VEXDRENMAR-948774 format. One line per 2 residues: number of its first residue (from 1); their letters; for each residue x, y, z of N, C-alpha, C. Coordinates in pm, 1 decimal. Layout:
N
NUM	a	X/Y/Z/X/Y/Z/X/Y/Z  ...
***
This chain:
137
1	mr	1681.9/-3435.5/9710.8/1834.4/-3427.5/9755.2/1881.9/-3506.3/9859.0  1990.3/-3572.8/9856.7/2016.4/-3657.4/9985.2/2092.7/-3565.3/10071.2
3	qv	2045.0/-3596.3/10202.9/2101.6/-3519.6/10302.9/2215.9/-3558.5/10362.1  2305.1/-3473.4/10417.9/2472.9/-3510.2/10473.7/2490.5/-3452.5/10594.6
5	da	2550.3/-3536.0/10693.2/2582.7/-3465.9/10800.6/2712.5/-3378.4/10832.7  2751.5/-3329.1/10928.6/2865.1/-3241.1/10913.1/2978.9/-3306.2/10900.5
7	kg	2997.4/-3439.3/10889.0/3099.3/-3526.8/10840.0/3116.2/-3551.2/10686.0  2986.1/-3538.4/10635.3/2992.8/-3568.9/10502.7/2941.5/-3713.2/10470.9
9	na	2878.0/-3788.0/10564.4/2805.9/-3914.0/10590.3/2649.1/-3932.4/10528.4  2627.3/-3968.1/10456.3/2465.4/-3980.8/10440.5/2392.3/-3995.6/10544.8
11	ae	2291.0/-3881.8/10581.9/2213.6/-3881.3/10683.0/2087.8/-3980.8/10662.8  2045.4/-4057.0/10761.4/1930.4/-4148.1/10756.9/1815.7/-4066.7/10771.3
13	pe	1709.7/-4111.1/10691.0/1591.4/-4034.6/10737.2/1512.6/-4086.4/10855.4  1450.8/-3989.0/10931.3/1407.3/-4018.4/11079.7/1318.5/-4168.3/11055.4
15	lr	1246.7/-4194.3/10961.3/1171.0/-4321.7/10960.6/1259.8/-4444.3/10979.7  1364.3/-4414.6/10918.2/1467.6/-4548.7/10893.8/1553.7/-4567.9/11016.9
17	km	1544.3/-4474.5/11122.8/1618.1/-4497.2/11229.0/1580.3/-4636.4/11310.1  1652.0/-4701.4/11365.4/1614.6/-4799.4/11469.8/1593.1/-4747.1/11586.5
19	se	1468.0/-4805.0/11647.8/1465.5/-4776.4/11804.8/1541.9/-4830.4/11885.1  1563.3/-4787.8/12012.5/1655.3/-4833.2/12107.6/1631.7/-4964.5/12127.0
21	ht	1526.4/-5025.5/12150.1/1491.7/-5162.8/12160.0/1535.5/-5262.4/12037.4  1521.4/-5211.1/11931.0/1570.7/-5259.4/11814.3/1707.8/-5284.2/11800.8
23	qe	1773.0/-5175.2/11836.0/1918.7/-5156.5/11853.6/1973.6/-5267.8/11963.4  1916.9/-5267.5/12060.0/1962.3/-5369.0/12182.4/1932.2/-5512.0/12153.5
25	qf	1813.1/-5533.2/12050.1/1827.1/-5684.8/12002.8/1945.6/-5722.7/11919.3  1971.4/-5624.9/11828.4/2085.7/-5641.9/11735.6/2228.1/-5665.1/11832.6
27	fk	2221.0/-5598.2/11911.9/2355.8/-5575.0/12012.4/2366.7/-5723.5/12074.5  2253.9/-5753.1/12125.8/2233.5/-5891.3/12212.2/2263.2/-6011.9/12110.2
29	aa	2203.7/-6005.4/12015.2/2230.6/-6115.2/11896.8/2376.5/-6110.7/11855.3  2433.9/-5999.8/11842.5/2567.2/-5995.6/11815.2/2656.0/-6042.6/11900.1
31	rl	2617.5/-6032.8/12035.5/2706.9/-6078.7/12146.6/2692.1/-6230.2/12148.0  2582.8/-6264.7/12124.1/2561.7/-6403.9/12135.0/2630.9/-6492.7/12027.0
33	lk	2632.1/-6429.9/11905.7/2703.8/-6510.7/11805.0/2849.0/-6495.4/11809.2  2899.4/-6365.9/11869.3/3042.3/-6362.3/11902.0/3092.8/-6465.1/12008.1
35	sl	2990.8/-6491.8/12101.1/3018.9/-6593.4/12190.6/3046.4/-6741.5/12141.0  2959.3/-6751.2/12041.6/2976.9/-6898.1/11951.3/3067.8/-6881.8/11858.4
37	ah	3148.4/-6769.6/11830.6/3223.6/-6770.3/11719.9/3365.2/-6848.5/11732.4  3389.1/-6887.6/11845.8/3530.8/-6990.6/11861.9/3493.8/-7121.5/11857.4
39	pl	3587.8/-7181.5/11777.7/3548.6/-7320.7/11729.9/3512.1/-7418.7/11871.2  3583.9/-7400.0/11960.5/3558.0/-7495.6/12061.3/3432.2/-7462.1/12155.4
41	rl	3411.5/-7319.0/12163.7/3263.7/-7276.2/12223.8/3145.4/-7327.6/12154.7  3193.1/-7341.2/12003.2/3059.7/-7371.1/11926.6/3037.5/-7529.4/11948.6
43	ai	3179.4/-7619.7/11963.1/3155.3/-7762.4/11976.3/3118.2/-7783.9/12108.9  3131.8/-7682.8/12215.2/3081.8/-7718.9/12334.3/2913.7/-7722.1/12352.7
45	ac	2873.5/-7593.5/12301.3/2744.3/-7565.0/12260.0/2654.3/-7700.0/12163.7  2739.8/-7723.2/12076.9/2658.3/-7838.5/11980.3/2665.0/-7974.3/12095.5
47	gl	2765.5/-7986.8/12154.2/2750.8/-8124.8/12266.0/2647.8/-8105.0/12351.0  2657.3/-7989.7/12407.9/2532.3/-7985.3/12508.5/2394.6/-7982.8/12434.7
49	rn	2383.4/-7944.6/12347.5/2261.1/-7945.8/12249.8/2201.5/-8065.8/12268.6  2277.8/-8180.7/12245.0/2215.4/-8334.2/12264.5/2249.6/-8381.0/12401.0
51	qp	2322.5/-8318.4/12484.2/2346.5/-8427.0/12605.7/2426.2/-8346.3/12716.6  2338.8/-8289.4/12816.0/2397.7/-8201.0/12912.8/2511.3/-8307.1/12991.0
53	ct	2623.3/-8222.6/13040.4/2741.1/-8309.9/13099.9/2806.1/-8227.1/13182.0  2907.4/-8295.7/13249.8/2987.7/-8209.8/13350.6/3125.6/-8136.7/13251.6
55	qt	3196.2/-8056.3/13343.1/3308.0/-7998.7/13249.4/3409.4/-8130.8/13239.4  3425.8/-8195.6/13327.8/3522.5/-8301.6/13324.8/3484.2/-8404.4/13196.0
57	ym	3363.9/-8439.7/13183.2/3340.1/-8518.5/13068.1/3374.7/-8450.2/12923.1  3337.8/-8335.8/12924.5/3366.7/-8245.5/12823.0/3537.1/-8236.3/12770.0
59	ad	3601.6/-8220.5/12912.8/3730.7/-8208.6/12868.8/3806.1/-8345.5/12840.9  3737.4/-8466.0/12894.0/3787.7/-8591.3/12855.8/3763.8/-8625.0/12712.4
61	vl	3627.3/-8605.4/12650.2/3592.3/-8639.4/12547.6/3663.3/-8551.7/12424.6  3708.4/-8423.2/12464.9/3754.0/-8335.7/12369.9/3915.1/-8354.8/12387.7
63	ei	3959.2/-8413.2/12495.2/4087.2/-8418.8/12506.6/4156.2/-8298.8/12539.0  4104.5/-8202.4/12581.7/4181.1/-8058.3/12642.7/4160.0/-8050.7/12786.4
65	pq	4240.5/-7961.2/12818.2/4261.2/-7932.5/12954.8/4138.2/-7898.8/13028.8  4082.2/-7935.8/13137.9/3985.2/-7876.2/13215.1/3972.0/-7711.4/13211.3
67	st	4117.7/-7649.2/13258.6/4112.6/-7508.1/13259.3/4057.8/-7453.4/13135.6  4089.6/-7523.5/13003.7/4060.6/-7469.8/12858.0/3903.7/-7474.8/12864.4
69	va	3826.4/-7568.6/12894.2/3699.2/-7613.9/12904.0/3619.0/-7487.5/12984.4  3693.7/-7482.9/13114.2/3633.4/-7369.5/13206.2/3639.2/-7242.2/13158.1
71	qh	3711.8/-7190.2/13079.9/3734.3/-7039.2/13043.2/3630.6/-7040.2/12923.1  3621.0/-7128.0/12825.6/3503.4/-7127.0/12718.0/3358.2/-7130.0/12795.9
73	lk	3356.1/-7230.0/12890.1/3220.3/-7228.0/12980.2/3203.9/-7092.8/13030.5  3285.9/-7021.4/13077.6/3285.8/-6889.6/13151.5/3205.9/-6795.9/13063.4
75	vl	3275.7/-6777.8/12927.4/3218.1/-6707.5/12817.4/3071.4/-6747.9/12788.0  3043.4/-6865.7/12776.7/2909.3/-6901.5/12732.9/2813.1/-6882.0/12835.5
77	rs	2849.3/-6887.5/12964.1/2772.7/-6861.7/13073.3/2753.3/-6705.2/13100.9  2836.6/-6628.6/13077.0/2802.3/-6495.7/13092.5/2716.5/-6443.2/12979.1
79	eg	2693.8/-6520.4/12889.0/2609.4/-6444.6/12768.9/2493.3/-6526.2/12779.3  2466.3/-6603.1/12877.1/2330.2/-6675.0/12915.7/2307.8/-6782.4/12819.6
81	iv	2395.5/-6852.7/12749.4/2410.8/-6954.9/12656.6/2398.9/-7076.3/12732.0  2486.5/-7092.1/12841.7/2493.0/-7218.2/12898.2/2457.3/-7196.6/13039.1
83	kc	2403.1/-7286.0/13114.7/2368.6/-7297.8/13245.6/2425.0/-7391.0/13334.8  2421.3/-7407.6/13435.9/2466.4/-7501.8/13533.1/2387.0/-7555.7/13635.8
85	er	2401.0/-7670.4/13714.3/2319.2/-7726.5/13784.8/2400.3/-7811.7/13891.3  2409.6/-7800.3/14010.5/2474.1/-7872.9/14098.8/2388.9/-8002.7/14137.3
87	rg	2449.4/-8102.1/14106.0/2398.7/-8260.7/14146.7/2463.2/-8292.6/14233.7  2472.5/-8311.5/14367.5/2531.2/-8354.0/14445.7/2688.9/-8288.2/14429.7
89	le	2793.8/-8378.6/14415.4/2908.2/-8324.2/14390.7/2932.0/-8273.3/14255.4  2853.7/-8319.9/14148.1/2885.0/-8289.8/14016.5/2794.3/-8142.8/13978.1
91	vi	2877.3/-8078.3/13862.8/2796.1/-7976.7/13809.8/2780.2/-8003.5/13667.6  2641.2/-8006.4/13645.3/2608.2/-8039.2/13514.7/2584.7/-7925.5/13424.9
93	fs	2621.3/-7900.9/13306.6/2606.8/-7780.8/13239.2/2517.3/-7829.3/13109.3  2426.5/-7724.3/13067.4/2342.1/-7744.2/12959.2/2296.6/-7614.6/12908.9
95	la	2245.1/-7627.8/12806.4/2168.2/-7481.7/12710.0/2105.2/-7425.9/12769.7  2127.5/-7302.0/12814.6/2017.8/-7201.9/12884.1/1921.6/-7138.7/12793.5
97	dp	1976.0/-7090.0/12687.4/1855.2/-7002.0/12608.8/1809.3/-7078.3/12495.6  1662.4/-7075.8/12513.1/1585.9/-7184.8/12373.0/1587.6/-7142.9/12251.5
99	cv	1684.5/-7031.4/12218.8/1691.7/-6996.0/12077.1/1818.6/-7072.4/12047.5  1911.6/-7099.6/12129.6/2042.6/-7150.6/12082.0/2035.3/-7263.6/12006.4
101	pm	1972.5/-7384.9/12031.0/1951.4/-7493.4/11957.9/1904.0/-7494.4/11787.6  1826.7/-7374.6/11781.7/1775.7/-7327.9/11647.0/1909.5/-7273.2/11557.1
103	il	1984.0/-7196.8/11651.1/2097.1/-7129.2/11589.8/2180.0/-7255.4/11561.9  2225.2/-7324.8/11649.6/2312.0/-7437.0/11623.1/2265.9/-7526.0/11492.7
105	dt	2142.6/-7572.4/11486.0/2115.4/-7620.2/11382.0/2140.9/-7586.0/11271.6  2111.8/-7432.1/11264.8/2167.9/-7377.5/11127.4/2301.2/-7381.0/11106.9
107	lc	2401.9/-7337.8/11225.3/2534.2/-7331.1/11192.0/2605.2/-7473.8/11179.3  2534.4/-7556.9/11250.1/2605.9/-7694.1/11242.0/2503.3/-7800.6/11164.9
109	rr	2446.6/-7771.4/11088.8/2359.9/-7865.6/11019.4/2432.7/-7983.1/10972.8  2365.3/-8099.1/11009.8/2423.3/-8243.5/10957.8/2366.8/-8269.9/10832.0
111	ed	2408.4/-8244.3/10715.4/2353.1/-8267.7/10590.7/2302.5/-8423.2/10593.2  2382.2/-8528.4/10644.8/2373.0/-8673.8/10647.8/2240.0/-8719.5/10733.7
113	rg	2203.7/-8627.8/10820.9/2101.2/-8658.4/10922.4/1989.1/-8580.1/10916.1  1994.1/-8463.2/10847.4/1881.6/-8382.1/10868.9/1861.5/-8268.3/10982.6
115	eg	1767.3/-8211.0/10976.6/1763.4/-8090.7/11106.1/1756.8/-8154.4/11241.1  1812.5/-8087.7/11337.3/1798.5/-8103.1/11448.2/1887.5/-8207.1/11526.3
117	sg	1948.7/-8264.2/11461.6/2015.6/-8396.9/11542.3/2178.4/-8380.6/11576.3  2219.2/-8242.4/11529.5/2344.2/-8205.1/11574.8/2462.6/-8312.8/11591.1
119	ys	2559.1/-8288.6/11675.4/2675.6/-8380.9/11670.7/2670.8/-8454.1/11827.4  2698.6/-8580.4/11831.5/2724.7/-8625.8/11971.1/2861.6/-8595.7/12017.0
121	wd	2884.6/-8617.2/12130.3/3001.7/-8582.7/12212.8/3130.4/-8656.1/12135.2  3081.7/-8820.7/12078.3/3178.6/-8877.1/12053.3/3230.7/-8831.0/11877.5
123	el	3119.7/-8761.1/11837.7/3173.3/-8731.8/11704.0/3237.2/-8581.7/11712.8  3219.9/-8511.4/11812.1/3287.2/-8390.0/11864.0/3447.4/-8438.1/11894.6
125	aw	3441.5/-8537.3/11978.2/3599.9/-8602.4/12005.0/3661.0/-8617.2/11876.2  3631.1/-8692.7/11772.5/3667.9/-8723.3/11659.9/3698.4/-8605.0/11600.2
127	le	3641.0/-8493.2/11575.7/3662.6/-8371.6/11500.8/3769.0/-8271.0/11588.5  3744.4/-8290.0/11719.2/3909.8/-8240.4/11793.8/4010.1/-8301.0/11762.5
129	ke	4030.2/-8443.9/11742.2/4144.8/-8508.0/11701.5/4177.7/-8482.3/11572.4  4087.9/-8457.1/11460.4/4117.2/-8427.1/11345.8/4164.1/-8282.6/11333.8
131	rr	4117.3/-8184.6/11428.3/4161.2/-8045.3/11409.5/4314.0/-8055.3/11459.4  4347.9/-8125.3/11566.4/4482.2/-8132.4/11610.8/4576.5/-8203.5/11493.8
133	vs	4530.0/-8282.9/11421.1/4608.2/-8343.1/11331.1/4642.8/-8235.7/11202.4  4540.9/-8173.3/11164.6/4521.8/-8087.8/11070.1/4590.2/-7931.2/11069.1
135	gl	4589.3/-7920.7/11234.8/4645.2/-7768.0/11265.6/4535.9/-7684.6/11270.3  4406.0/-7706.7/11260.0/4300.0/-7594.3/11247.0/4255.8/-7558.8/11387.4
137	w	4187.7/-7449.0/11380.7/4137.8/-7401.3/11518.5/4269.5/-7323.3/11591.6
***
């Protein structure tokens, strides 16, 4: 017979409960995916997969304000997806988490090029222009 808790919900058998470690892994994965869930953050991550660059470069290529890029980079940095390195007066952004390129390969697979090639910044600029014309994002 199926056990029920005080609220009438089906109670899980003890053996099926996740360990705290497993739960934390799922929460971490969910936070990472949530961070990538915005189209501009996903575009930034895809661009950084192939070429680390500055915030200014990203803003110029995507034709969006630097403040918008900064807001999205802040989210990506807070989840450990993106890191930055100061080189003189420039701050170069790149992917920090070694799992992210594999996730991006799955999410942004280029059927015409095969696995692992992703999008170049030029292609992302074209996609951003198309987005503005179509009203998406």
